[in-house]
C-alpha positions in Angstrom: 103.7 81.4 89.0 105.4 80.1 92.1 103.6 78.5 95.1 104.7 81.5 97.2 103.1 83.9 94.6 99.9 81.9 94.6 99.7 82.0 98.4 100.2 85.7 98.4 97.7 86.2 95.6 95.1 84.2 97.4 95.7 85.9 100.7 95.5 89.4 99.1 92.3 88.5 97.2 90.8 87.4 100.5 91.8 90.7 102.1 93.8 89.1 104.8 97.1 90.0 106.4 100.0 87.7 107.0 99.3 88.0 110.7 95.7 86.9 110.3 96.7 83.9 108.2 99.4 83.0 110.7 97.0 83.2 113.7 94.4 81.1 111.9 96.9 78.4 111.0 98.8 78.6 114.3 102.1 79.4 112.7 104.3 82.5 113.0 103.9 85.5 110.7 107.5 84.8 109.7 106.4 81.3 108.3 103.8 83.0 106.2 106.3 85.5 105.0 108.8 82.7 104.1 106.1 80.8 102.2 105.1 83.9 100.1 108.8 84.6 99.3 109.4 81.0 98.3 112.0 80.7 101.1 110.0 77.7 102.6 107.2 75.6 101.4 104.4 74.4 103.7 104.0 70.7 104.1 101.0 69.1 102.3 98.7 69.0 105.4 99.4 72.7 106.2 98.9 73.6 102.5 95.5 71.8 102.6 94.6 73.8 105.7 95.8 77.0 104.0 93.8 76.3 100.8 90.6 75.8 102.9 91.2 78.9 104.9 91.9 81.0 101.8 89.0 79.4 99.9 91.1 78.2 97.0 91.5 74.7 95.5 94.3 72.7 97.0 95.6 71.6 93.5 95.8 75.2 92.3 97.6 76.3 95.4 100.1 73.4 95.3 100.7 73.2 91.6 99.1 76.1 89.8 96.9 73.7 87.8 93.1 73.4 88.0 90.6 75.9 89.2 91.6 78.6 91.6 88.5 79.6 93.5 86.2 77.3 95.4 83.8 79.9 96.8 80.4 78.2 96.8 77.6 77.2 99.2 74.8 74.8 98.7 71.5 76.6 98.5 68.0 75.4 99.5 67.4 73.9 96.1 70.5 71.8 96.5 72.6 73.6 93.9 75.8 75.6 94.5 75.9 79.4 94.1 78.7 81.9 94.6 79.3 83.8 97.8 78.9 87.6 97.9 81.7 89.7 99.2 80.2 90.1 102.7 79.5 86.3 102.9 83.0 85.5 101.9 84.5 87.9 104.5 82.2 86.4 107.1 83.3 82.9 106.2 87.0 83.8 106.2 86.7 85.5 109.6 84.7 82.6 111.0 87.4 80.1 109.8 90.0 82.2 111.6 88.3 81.7 115.0 89.1 79.0 117.5 86.6 76.2 117.6 85.1 77.3 120.9 84.4 80.8 119.5 83.0 79.3 116.3 80.5 77.3 118.3 79.6 80.4 120.4 79.1 82.5 117.3 76.9 79.8 115.7 74.7 79.6 118.9 74.3 83.4 118.8 73.4 83.5 115.1 71.0 80.6 115.4 69.2 82.0 118.5 
């Protein structure tokens, strides 16, 4: 599977549009389209950012090797457990917000 196909697959699985990914990474929608069609390849720093945003392992996204998903959180007992669908959607939406909005949302949730 090509890197473009892996990017598209990860984006589709996350339920995100090309536009959402583009805004979150501060690139054009055309750039995301080109990545997915293997017309261009994101540089490694951008690919790492994309992997974090799409919640997949960098190695899998870059090479197709290794584990794909990295959806986990540390629970109160100190072990990792999988995210539910709503938690995953919330996390992905949160990651797409600018830093100032992330801080404001955290303050709201924690109050």
